[in-house]
N, CA, C and O atoms as a GROMACS GRO file, in nm:
protein
  492
    1MET      N    1   0.129  -0.055   0.016
    1MET     CA    2  -0.040  -0.029  -0.008
    1MET      C    3   0.066   0.110  -0.005
    1MET      O    4   0.174   0.097   0.053
    2LYS      N    5   0.019   0.282  -0.089
    2LYS     CA    6   0.120   0.366  -0.057
    2LYS      C    7   0.025   0.471  -0.082
    2LYS      O    8  -0.045   0.501  -0.179
    3LYS      N    9   0.049   0.534   0.074
    3LYS     CA   10  -0.048   0.641   0.092
    3LYS      C   11  -0.044   0.716   0.162
    3LYS      O   12   0.000   0.682   0.272
    4MET      N   13  -0.090   0.867   0.143
    4MET     CA   14  -0.004   0.972   0.294
    4MET      C   15  -0.122   1.031   0.299
    4MET      O   16  -0.203   1.033   0.206
    5TYR      N   17  -0.138   1.088   0.426
    5TYR     CA   18  -0.207   1.141   0.518
    5TYR      C   19  -0.151   1.260   0.498
    5TYR      O   20  -0.029   1.273   0.499
    6HIS      N   21  -0.260   1.394   0.471
    6HIS     CA   22  -0.199   1.510   0.512
    6HIS      C   23  -0.318   1.594   0.529
    6HIS      O   24  -0.433   1.556   0.548
    7LEU      N   25  -0.280   1.697   0.521
    7LEU     CA   26  -0.363   1.787   0.500
    7LEU      C   27  -0.372   1.898   0.454
    7LEU      O   28  -0.296   1.973   0.516
    8ALA      N   29  -0.458   1.982   0.326
    8ALA     CA   30  -0.461   2.018   0.198
    8ALA      C   31  -0.417   2.159   0.272
    8ALA      O   32  -0.320   2.220   0.225
    9THR      N   33  -0.460   2.194   0.346
    9THR     CA   34  -0.447   2.379   0.317
    9THR      C   35  -0.359   2.358   0.470
    9THR      O   36  -0.394   2.418   0.571
   10CYS      N   37  -0.261   2.280   0.468
   10CYS     CA   38  -0.108   2.287   0.536
   10CYS      C   39   0.015   2.306   0.433
   10CYS      O   40   0.064   2.222   0.357
   11THR      N   41   0.054   2.457   0.454
   11THR     CA   42   0.150   2.475   0.349
   11THR      C   43   0.254   2.349   0.398
   11THR      O   44   0.285   2.259   0.320
   12THR      N   45   0.306   2.356   0.543
   12THR     CA   46   0.414   2.254   0.536
   12THR      C   47   0.416   2.124   0.432
   12THR      O   48   0.496   2.083   0.348
   13CYS      N   49   0.252   2.067   0.492
   13CYS     CA   50   0.250   1.945   0.363
   13CYS      C   51   0.229   1.952   0.226
   13CYS      O   52   0.218   1.854   0.153
   14GLN      N   53   0.224   2.077   0.186
   14GLN     CA   54   0.211   2.045   0.053
   14GLN      C   55   0.369   2.095   0.008
   14GLN      O   56   0.419   2.031  -0.084
   15ALA      N   57   0.456   2.214   0.074
   15ALA     CA   58   0.533   2.225   0.013
   15ALA      C   59   0.646   2.082  -0.015
   15ALA      O   60   0.745   2.062  -0.086
   16ILE      N   61   0.562   1.997   0.092
   16ILE     CA   62   0.628   1.827   0.149
   16ILE      C   63   0.637   1.720   0.014
   16ILE      O   64   0.719   1.643  -0.034
   17ILE      N   65   0.494   1.768  -0.014
   17ILE     CA   66   0.428   1.671  -0.115
   17ILE      C   67   0.497   1.752  -0.225
   17ILE      O   68   0.607   1.702  -0.250
   18LYS      N   69   0.473   1.848  -0.290
   18LYS     CA   70   0.578   1.935  -0.432
   18LYS      C   71   0.750   1.808  -0.421
   18LYS      O   72   0.776   1.711  -0.492
   19GLU      N   73   0.829   1.868  -0.304
   19GLU     CA   74   0.951   1.838  -0.238
   19GLU      C   75   0.934   1.728  -0.298
   19GLU      O   76   0.950   1.739  -0.419
   20THR      N   77   0.904   1.613  -0.257
   20THR     CA   78   0.941   1.477  -0.254
   20THR      C   79   0.893   1.430  -0.410
   20THR      O   80   0.940   1.324  -0.452
   21GLY      N   81   0.799   1.509  -0.497
   21GLY     CA   82   0.711   1.433  -0.553
   21GLY      C   83   0.631   1.299  -0.582
   21GLY      O   84   0.635   1.212  -0.669
   22VAL      N   85   0.522   1.336  -0.412
   22VAL     CA   86   0.408   1.281  -0.375
   22VAL      C   87   0.334   1.316  -0.499
   22VAL      O   88   0.299   1.218  -0.564
   23ASP      N   89   0.301   1.438  -0.551
   23ASP     CA   90   0.214   1.487  -0.611
   23ASP      C   91   0.209   1.463  -0.709
   23ASP      O   92   0.094   1.473  -0.751
   24LYS      N   93   0.322   1.412  -0.828
   24LYS     CA   94   0.329   1.353  -0.949
   24LYS      C   95   0.244   1.196  -0.888
   24LYS      O   96   0.127   1.162  -0.907
   25LEU      N   97   0.346   1.127  -0.817
   25LEU     CA   98   0.266   0.990  -0.770
   25LEU      C   99   0.122   0.977  -0.796
   25LEU      O  100   0.061   0.897  -0.867
   26ALA      N  101   0.071   1.100  -0.703
   26ALA     CA  102  -0.046   1.086  -0.690
   26ALA      C  103  -0.163   1.111  -0.805
   26ALA      O  104  -0.273   1.055  -0.806
   27ALA      N  105  -0.127   1.182  -0.874
   27ALA     CA  106  -0.128   1.240  -1.032
   27ALA      C  107  -0.132   1.066  -1.072
   27ALA      O  108  -0.233   1.013  -1.027
   28ALA      N  109  -0.063   0.995  -1.128
   28ALA     CA  110  -0.061   0.882  -1.181
   28ALA      C  111  -0.098   0.796  -1.114
   28ALA      O  112  -0.049   0.684  -1.127
   29ASP      N  113  -0.218   0.828  -1.001
   29ASP     CA  114  -0.254   0.684  -0.922
   29ASP      C  115  -0.128   0.602  -0.848
   29ASP      O  116  -0.133   0.496  -0.786
   30ARG      N  117  -0.083   0.635  -0.859
   30ARG     CA  118   0.037   0.553  -0.770
   30ARG      C  119   0.067   0.565  -0.658
   30ARG      O  120   0.150   0.488  -0.611
   31ILE      N  121  -0.013   0.702  -0.549
   31ILE     CA  122  -0.010   0.731  -0.419
   31ILE      C  123  -0.152   0.764  -0.426
   31ILE      O  124  -0.224   0.817  -0.511
   32LYS      N  125  -0.174   0.700  -0.271
   32LYS     CA  126  -0.365   0.759  -0.222
   32LYS      C  127  -0.322   0.868  -0.101
   32LYS      O  128  -0.254   0.882   0.000
   33MET      N  129  -0.413   0.934  -0.188
   33MET     CA  130  -0.383   1.089  -0.036
   33MET      C  131  -0.529   1.116  -0.015
   33MET      O  132  -0.619   1.161  -0.086
   34GLN      N  133  -0.520   1.066   0.121
   34GLN     CA  134  -0.621   1.181   0.207
   34GLN      C  135  -0.594   1.287   0.297
   34GLN      O  136  -0.525   1.326   0.391
   35ASP      N  137  -0.649   1.301   0.251
   35ASP     CA  138  -0.704   1.427   0.337
   35ASP      C  139  -0.750   1.437   0.472
   35ASP      O  140  -0.872   1.437   0.490
   36ILE      N  141  -0.686   1.446   0.554
   36ILE     CA  142  -0.755   1.389   0.739
   36ILE      C  143  -0.855   1.536   0.778
   36ILE      O  144  -0.939   1.539   0.868
   37LYS      N  145  -0.835   1.608   0.721
   37LYS     CA  146  -0.968   1.737   0.724
   37LYS      C  147  -1.130   1.653   0.682
   37LYS      O  148  -1.204   1.584   0.752
   38THR      N  149  -1.142   1.698   0.538
   38THR     CA  150  -1.214   1.662   0.496
   38THR      C  151  -1.313   1.458   0.489
   38THR      O  152  -1.428   1.418   0.471
   39GLU      N  153  -1.160   1.383   0.519
   39GLU     CA  154  -1.197   1.238   0.495
   39GLU      C  155  -1.127   1.149   0.677
   39GLU      O  156  -1.030   1.073   0.681
   40LYS      N  157  -1.184   1.177   0.761
   40LYS     CA  158  -1.133   1.145   0.868
   40LYS      C  159  -1.060   1.029   0.861
   40LYS      O  160  -1.114   0.962   0.773
   41ILE      N  161  -0.933   0.948   0.923
   41ILE     CA  162  -0.852   0.863   0.994
   41ILE      C  163  -0.964   0.761   1.067
   41ILE      O  164  -1.047   0.819   1.136
   42THR      N  165  -0.974   0.609   1.057
   42THR     CA  166  -1.023   0.574   1.112
   42THR      C  167  -0.949   0.507   1.203
   42THR      O  168  -0.828   0.524   1.218
   43ALA      N  169  -0.999   0.450   1.249
   43ALA     CA  170  -0.932   0.387   1.395
   43ALA      C  171  -0.861   0.218   1.343
   43ALA      O  172  -0.792   0.160   1.426
   44GLY      N  173  -0.886   0.153   1.206
   44GLY     CA  174  -0.803   0.090   1.180
   44GLY      C  175  -0.723   0.126   1.083
   44GLY      O  176  -0.641   0.049   1.036
   45GLN      N  177  -0.739   0.252   1.042
   45GLN     CA  178  -0.604   0.316   0.973
   45GLN      C  179  -0.486   0.362   1.063
   45GLN      O  180  -0.364   0.351   1.049
   46LEU      N  181  -0.574   0.425   1.175
   46LEU     CA  182  -0.418   0.451   1.304
   46LEU      C  183  -0.373   0.349   1.320
   46LEU      O  184  -0.254   0.334   1.292
   47GLU      N  185  -0.465   0.218   1.381
   47GLU     CA  186  -0.389   0.129   1.458
   47GLU      C  187  -0.245   0.055   1.370
   47GLU      O  188  -0.132   0.025   1.409
   48GLU      N  189  -0.329   0.044   1.212
   48GLU     CA  190  -0.216   0.031   1.119
   48GLU      C  191  -0.086   0.100   1.146
   48GLU      O  192   0.018   0.043   1.181
   49MET      N  193  -0.103   0.236   1.124
   49MET     CA  194   0.018   0.360   1.168
   49MET      C  195   0.050   0.329   1.244
   49MET      O  196   0.173   0.334   1.255
   50LYS      N  197  -0.050   0.256   1.388
   50LYS     CA  198   0.094   0.243   1.506
   50LYS      C  199   0.094   0.095   1.526
   50LYS      O  200   0.055   0.058   1.637
   51LYS      N  201   0.131  -0.001   1.436
   51LYS     CA  202   0.200  -0.097   1.447
   51LYS      C  203   0.346  -0.083   1.391
   51LYS      O  204   0.446  -0.147   1.423
   52MET      N  205   0.326   0.056   1.264
   52MET     CA  206   0.442   0.028   1.190
   52MET      C  207   0.514   0.126   1.252
   52MET      O  208   0.635   0.134   1.230
   53SER      N  209   0.452   0.209   1.333
   53SER     CA  210   0.551   0.350   1.398
   53SER      C  211   0.567   0.290   1.557
   53SER      O  212   0.593   0.373   1.644
   54GLY      N  213   0.558   0.200   1.582
   54GLY     CA  214   0.565   0.105   1.748
   54GLY      C  215   0.441   0.190   1.809
   54GLY      O  216   0.344   0.118   1.832
   55THR      N  217   0.423   0.342   1.843
   55THR     CA  218   0.347   0.339   1.937
   55THR      C  219   0.228   0.457   1.880
   55THR      O  220   0.226   0.485   1.760
   56TYR      N  221   0.152   0.508   1.956
   56TYR     CA  222   0.069   0.615   1.888
   56TYR      C  223   0.130   0.795   1.933
   56TYR      O  224   0.123   0.892   1.857
   57GLU      N  225   0.194   0.795   2.098
   57GLU     CA  226   0.357   0.898   2.101
   57GLU      C  227   0.380   0.937   1.956
   57GLU      O  228   0.328   1.042   1.915
   58ALA      N  229   0.440   0.874   1.889
   58ALA     CA  230   0.495   0.863   1.770
   58ALA      C  231   0.375   0.939   1.679
   58ALA      O  232   0.380   1.061   1.665
   59LEU      N  233   0.286   0.873   1.630
   59LEU     CA  234   0.182   0.981   1.564
   59LEU      C  235   0.142   1.114   1.651
   59LEU      O  236   0.066   1.203   1.613
   60PHE      N  237   0.191   1.110   1.740
   60PHE     CA  238   0.113   1.239   1.811
   60PHE      C  239   0.188   1.363   1.782
   60PHE      O  240   0.310   1.377   1.791
   61SER      N  241   0.077   1.476   1.737
   61SER     CA  242   0.188   1.635   1.775
   61SER      C  243   0.147   1.690   1.878
   61SER      O  244   0.033   1.687   1.924
   62ARG      N  245   0.257   1.753   1.928
   62ARG     CA  246   0.224   1.828   2.004
   62ARG      C  247   0.220   1.986   1.986
   62ARG      O  248   0.248   2.063   2.078
   63ARG      N  249   0.188   2.020   1.875
   63ARG     CA  250   0.216   2.110   1.792
   63ARG      C  251   0.081   2.190   1.777
   63ARG      O  252   0.076   2.309   1.747
   64ALA      N  253  -0.024   2.114   1.800
   64ALA     CA  254  -0.160   2.148   1.760
   64ALA      C  255  -0.152   2.253   1.858
   64ALA      O  256  -0.074   2.267   1.953
   65MET      N  257  -0.268   2.337   1.810
   65MET     CA  258  -0.356   2.477   1.890
   65MET      C  259  -0.342   2.373   2.011
   65MET      O  260  -0.260   2.394   2.100
   66LYS      N  261  -0.418   2.270   2.009
   66LYS     CA  262  -0.537   2.222   2.063
   66LYS      C  263  -0.436   2.125   2.192
   66LYS      O  264  -0.488   2.073   2.291
   67TYR      N  265  -0.312   2.121   2.166
   67TYR     CA  266  -0.274   2.077   2.243
   67TYR      C  267  -0.252   2.227   2.383
   67TYR      O  268  -0.288   2.226   2.501
   68LYS      N  269  -0.223   2.274   2.350
   68LYS     CA  270  -0.182   2.443   2.474
   68LYS      C  271  -0.355   2.415   2.498
   68LYS      O  272  -0.389   2.367   2.607
   69GLU      N  273  -0.453   2.443   2.402
   69GLU     CA  274  -0.621   2.500   2.463
   69GLU      C  275  -0.658   2.363   2.534
   69GLU      O  276  -0.771   2.384   2.577
   70LEU      N  277  -0.635   2.280   2.556
   70LEU     CA  278  -0.663   2.158   2.659
   70LEU      C  279  -0.566   2.137   2.794
   70LEU      O  280  -0.605   2.102   2.905
   71GLY      N  281  -0.429   2.169   2.752
   71GLY     CA  282  -0.378   2.222   2.888
   71GLY      C  283  -0.271   2.070   2.885
   71GLY      O  284  -0.188   2.046   2.972
   72LEU      N  285  -0.298   1.984   2.769
   72LEU     CA  286  -0.211   1.830   2.797
   72LEU      C  287  -0.096   1.857   2.790
   72LEU      O  288  -0.045   1.757   2.738
   73LYS      N  289   0.006   1.951   2.816
   73LYS     CA  290   0.121   1.939   2.823
   73LYS      C  291   0.191   1.951   2.978
   73LYS      O  292   0.311   1.953   3.006
   74GLU      N  293   0.028   1.962   3.104
   74GLU     CA  294   0.046   1.965   3.267
   74GLU      C  295  -0.009   1.811   3.248
   74GLU      O  296  -0.035   1.754   3.354
   75LYS      N  297  -0.030   1.739   3.135
   75LYS     CA  298  -0.069   1.626   3.216
   75LYS      C  299  -0.040   1.452   3.152
   75LYS      O  300  -0.013   1.418   3.037
   76SER      N  301  -0.049   1.410   3.212
   76SER     CA  302   0.046   1.262   3.158
   76SER      C  303  -0.061   1.164   3.066
   76SER      O  304  -0.163   1.112   3.110
   77LEU      N  305  -0.028   1.158   2.982
   77LEU     CA  306  -0.097   1.111   2.887
   77LEU      C  307   0.018   0.957   2.845
   77LEU      O  308   0.140   0.944   2.832
   78SER      N  309  -0.142   0.829   2.829
   78SER     CA  310  -0.133   0.726   2.837
   78SER      C  311  -0.140   0.712   2.665
   78SER      O  312  -0.208   0.785   2.593
   79GLU      N  313  -0.046   0.587   2.614
   79GLU     CA  314  -0.096   0.499   2.483
   79GLU      C  315  -0.263   0.558   2.430
   79GLU      O  316  -0.290   0.631   2.335
   80LYS      N  317  -0.356   0.496   2.533
   80LYS     CA  318  -0.493   0.507   2.512
   80LYS      C  319  -0.511   0.648   2.470
   80LYS      O  320  -0.556   0.681   2.360
   81ASP      N  321  -0.474   0.728   2.562
   81ASP     CA  322  -0.486   0.919   2.550
   81ASP      C  323  -0.462   0.927   2.420
   81ASP      O  324  -0.529   0.991   2.339
   82TYR      N  325  -0.372   0.865   2.399
   82TYR     CA  326  -0.296   0.954   2.259
   82TYR      C  327  -0.384   0.904   2.146
   82TYR      O  328  -0.436   0.989   2.075
   83ARG      N  329  -0.405   0.781   2.122
   83ARG     CA  330  -0.496   0.693   2.034
   83ARG      C  331  -0.621   0.801   2.024
   83ARG      O  332  -0.635   0.865   1.920
   84ASP      N  333  -0.710   0.819   2.132
   84ASP     CA  334  -0.867   0.878   2.151
   84ASP      C  335  -0.828   1.028   2.083
   84ASP      O  336  -0.896   1.073   1.991
   85TYR      N  337  -0.709   1.101   2.136
   85TYR     CA  338  -0.691   1.247   2.074
   85TYR      C  339  -0.683   1.280   1.937
   85TYR      O  340  -0.730   1.382   1.887
   86ILE      N  341  -0.575   1.121   1.831
   86ILE     CA  342  -0.554   1.134   1.740
   86ILE      C  343  -0.726   1.146   1.661
   86ILE      O  344  -0.768   1.223   1.574
   87LEU      N  345  -0.808   1.011   1.752
   87LEU     CA  346  -0.948   0.990   1.611
   87LEU      C  347  -1.021   1.145   1.646
   87LEU      O  348  -1.067   1.226   1.564
   88ASP      N  349  -1.016   1.154   1.769
   88ASP     CA  350  -1.119   1.258   1.812
   88ASP      C  351  -1.096   1.427   1.659
   88ASP      O  352  -1.169   1.492   1.584
   89GLU      N  353  -0.953   1.419   1.693
   89GLU     CA  354  -0.914   1.564   1.704
   89GLU      C  355  -0.821   1.579   1.559
   89GLU      O  356  -0.702   1.588   1.588
   90TYR      N  357  -0.846   1.584   1.413
   90TYR     CA  358  -0.754   1.538   1.325
   90TYR      C  359  -0.591   1.644   1.359
   90TYR      O  360  -0.481   1.600   1.324
   91THR      N  361  -0.600   1.721   1.398
   91THR     CA  362  -0.466   1.796   1.419
   91THR      C  363  -0.388   1.702   1.513
   91THR      O  364  -0.275   1.665   1.479
   92PHE      N  365  -0.428   1.673   1.598
   92PHE     CA  366  -0.342   1.615   1.684
   92PHE      C  367  -0.277   1.456   1.593
   92PHE      O  368  -0.240   1.367   1.671
   93LEU      N  369  -0.268   1.434   1.488
   93LEU     CA  370  -0.194   1.341   1.398
   93LEU      C  371  -0.062   1.417   1.339
   93LEU      O  372  -0.072   1.501   1.250
   94LYS      N  373   0.032   1.389   1.382
   94LYS     CA  374   0.157   1.438   1.377
   94LYS      C  375   0.154   1.463   1.162
   94LYS      O  376   0.109   1.390   1.074
   95ARG      N  377   0.184   1.521   1.159
   95ARG     CA  378   0.210   1.538   0.968
   95ARG      C  379   0.306   1.564   0.878
   95ARG      O  380   0.388   1.649   0.911
   96PRO      N  381   0.318   1.510   0.767
   96PRO     CA  382   0.198   1.448   0.700
   96PRO      C  383   0.242   1.270   0.759
   96PRO      O  384   0.332   1.273   0.843
   97VAL      N  385   0.195   1.141   0.728
   97VAL     CA  386   0.211   1.026   0.792
   97VAL      C  387   0.257   0.962   0.620
   97VAL      O  388   0.194   0.998   0.521
   98THR      N  389   0.323   0.908   0.616
   98THR     CA  390   0.346   0.834   0.448
   98THR      C  391   0.396   0.729   0.483
   98THR      O  392   0.491   0.692   0.552
   99ILE      N  393   0.259   0.658   0.381
   99ILE     CA  394   0.331   0.489   0.428
   99ILE      C  395   0.377   0.414   0.268
   99ILE      O  396   0.319   0.439   0.163
  100LEU      N  397   0.491   0.323   0.283
  100LEU     CA  398   0.485   0.299   0.176
  100LEU      C  399   0.554   0.192   0.136
  100LEU      O  400   0.668   0.190   0.090
  101ASP      N  401   0.458   0.076   0.162
  101ASP     CA  402   0.414  -0.073   0.140
  101ASP      C  403   0.466  -0.058   0.277
  101ASP      O  404   0.397   0.014   0.350
  102ASN      N  405   0.567  -0.106   0.325
  102ASN     CA  406   0.641  -0.172   0.460
  102ASN      C  407   0.754  -0.101   0.565
  102ASN      O  408   0.822  -0.139   0.660
  103GLN      N  409   0.722   0.092   0.452
  103GLN     CA  410   0.802   0.186   0.561
  103GLN      C  411   0.718   0.311   0.584
  103GLN      O  412   0.650   0.366   0.496
  104ILE      N  413   0.729   0.350   0.707
  104ILE     CA  414   0.639   0.439   0.728
  104ILE      C  415   0.702   0.583   0.755
  104ILE      O  416   0.792   0.572   0.839
  105PHE      N  417   0.685   0.711   0.711
  105PHE     CA  418   0.746   0.778   0.754
  105PHE      C  419   0.658   0.952   0.826
  105PHE      O  420   0.591   1.020   0.748
  106ILE      N  421   0.672   0.985   0.941
  106ILE     CA  422   0.620   1.086   1.008
  106ILE      C  423   0.638   1.227   1.103
  106ILE      O  424   0.694   1.269   1.204
  107GLY      N  425   0.553   1.264   0.996
  107GLY     CA  426   0.623   1.441   1.019
  107GLY      C  427   0.715   1.527   0.932
  107GLY      O  428   0.706   1.493   0.814
  108ASN      N  429   0.762   1.583   0.944
  108ASN     CA  430   0.782   1.719   0.880
  108ASN      C  431   0.978   1.702   0.906
  108ASN      O  432   1.050   1.770   0.834
  109ASP      N  433   1.019   1.640   0.974
  109ASP     CA  434   1.134   1.700   0.965
  109ASP      C  435   1.272   1.684   0.878
  109ASP      O  436   1.290   1.596   0.793
  110LYS      N  437   1.344   1.761   0.907
  110LYS     CA  438   1.445   1.750   0.760
  110LYS      C  439   1.450   1.555   0.714
  110LYS      O  440   1.413   1.484   0.621
  111LYS      N  441   1.506   1.542   0.819
  111LYS     CA  442   1.597   1.402   0.784
  111LYS      C  443   1.454   1.270   0.772
  111LYS      O  444   1.488   1.152   0.761
  112THR      N  445   1.350   1.296   0.775
  112THR     CA  446   1.241   1.253   0.750
  112THR      C  447   1.185   1.263   0.632
  112THR      O  448   1.158   1.158   0.574
  113VAL      N  449   1.150   1.397   0.566
  113VAL     CA  450   1.127   1.475   0.448
  113VAL      C  451   1.248   1.342   0.354
  113VAL      O  452   1.220   1.240   0.291
  114ALA      N  453   1.362   1.399   0.382
  114ALA     CA  454   1.496   1.368   0.302
  114ALA      C  455   1.478   1.159   0.264
  114ALA      O  456   1.515   1.087   0.171
  115ALA      N  457   1.421   1.140   0.363
  115ALA     CA  458   1.437   0.943   0.366
  115ALA      C  459   1.252   0.983   0.275
  115ALA      O  460   1.244   1.078   0.352
  116LEU      N  461   1.184   0.988   0.232
  116LEU     CA  462   1.059   1.028   0.219
  116LEU      C  463   1.130   1.037   0.069
  116LEU      O  464   1.168   0.927   0.027
  117LYS      N  465   1.153   1.148  -0.014
  117LYS     CA  466   1.248   1.171  -0.069
  117LYS      C  467   1.297   1.061  -0.196
  117LYS      O  468   1.251   1.040  -0.308
  118ALA      N  469   1.456   0.982  -0.092
  118ALA     CA  470   1.469   0.938  -0.143
  118ALA      C  471   1.390   0.790  -0.177
  118ALA      O  472   1.421   0.722  -0.275
  119ALA      N  473   1.266   0.743  -0.062
  119ALA     CA  474   1.190   0.612  -0.096
  119ALA      C  475   1.116   0.612  -0.248
  119ALA      O  476   1.113   0.545  -0.350
  120VAL      N  477   1.059   0.736  -0.190
  120VAL     CA  478   0.989   0.767  -0.345
  120VAL      C  479   1.011   0.832  -0.434
  120VAL      O  480   0.925   0.885  -0.504
  121SER      N  481   1.208   0.848  -0.455
  121SER     CA  482   1.238   0.840  -0.627
  121SER      C  483   1.290   0.682  -0.641
  121SER      O  484   1.321   0.675  -0.760
  122ASP      N  485   1.311   0.572  -0.591
  122ASP     CA  486   1.225   0.420  -0.631
  122ASP      C  487   1.120   0.392  -0.678
  122ASP      O  488   1.124   0.300  -0.760
  123ILE      N  489   1.023   0.435  -0.659
  123ILE     CA  490   0.849   0.459  -0.694
  123ILE      C  491   0.816   0.454  -0.837
  123ILE      O  492   0.700   0.470  -0.874
   0.00000   0.00000   0.00000
């Protein structure tokens, strides 16, 4: 399976999609794109991401506006909490999340984007 979970309105996601060439693969139907704002992540999809990443925490974004609004910084969150917050509010998913067969790329740090770009060039 080749799929990217992203937010269409996020300029960072848009830049990564262009930089890595995912936009061309999506246009050629070689990778499926899912805008998580318009098409919510299902529990099954999140579980698949967790199996590949190891934890829900690895998929959780502490940069989300609601993280501060809800005072989550002061709380000790469990794996179940991370899972529930991601399912309840799409902004808690660290974006973008790209699955290329048996590889997962989470977030937008430089190393992750570089690794994604290299992996995409092999498709």
